[in-house]
N, C-alpha and C positions, 0 to 999 in steps of 0.2 A: 439539430439532430434530425435525421431522416428516420421515420417510423414506418414499418411495413408489417403486415400480418404474417403469421407462418406461412399460409397458403401462397401469399405473395412471394415470399422469399423462395419457396420451393419451386415456383413456376418460373422465376427469373433470377436464380441464385447468382449468375454471372453479374448482373446489374447490381446486386447487393454487395458483391465483393468490390466491383468498380467504384460504388460509392463510398464504401468503407475506407478506400485510399485517400478520400478527401475529408470525409468526417465520419464520426461513429454513427452506426446504423442500428436502431432498436428493432428487434424482431418480437412481435407480441405473440405470445402463445399462452393457453390457459395454464395458470399456475405459476410459471417463471418466464419472465421476459429474458432475452438475450441481447447482449451488445456486441456488435462485430466492430473491431477496431484495426487500424494498421498495425503492424509490428512496432513501427516508430512511436506511435502514440502509447501502445502498451508499454514499451520500454521507458518512456518518459514518465508514465504513471507509476511504474515500479520504482524508478529513481527517486521521484518525489515521495513516495511512500517510505522508501528506505531512509531518506533525509529526516522524515517526520518521526519515524521510530528512533533514529539516532539521537535526536533533540529530546525525545521523551526519556530515553534512558540516561541522558546527561542529567536532566532534571531530577530524576530519581537519585542518581549518584551524588549530586550536590546536596539534596535534602538529606540523604543518609550520612554524608560527611558532616554536615552541620549538626544533625542529632548526635552523632557519636562525639563530636567535638564538644558539644554542650554538655554532654554526660561524662566527660572527663577521659574519653578514649583517645589515646596518642598513637603516633606513628610506631613508637617503640613497642607498644602492647600488640598493635597489628603485626608487626615483624615476628615478635615472639609467638603470637598465635599461629602465624602462617608456618613457623619453622617446627612446629610440632607435628 
C-alpha cells in the first residue's frame, strides 16, 4: 500500500487517484488517516463484509435454536406465539 502525506496528496491528487486504481493509497493526516481505493476494491470489501455478517447471524440463529430446543420450545409453540 502506497502511503503519502496529506500535503503530498493535495499537491498531486491526480497521481493519488491513478495509484488508487492499482492499490489502496493511505493518506496520512493528523488524527485520522484516509484510505483511497478503487470502486472495485470497495465493492469487493463490502461483499466480503456482508458475507461475514450473514455467517455471524446464522451462528446466532443456530445457537438460539439449540437453546430453545434444549429448553423444550417447539415449532408448534413458535407458531402459536407468532399467531397471536
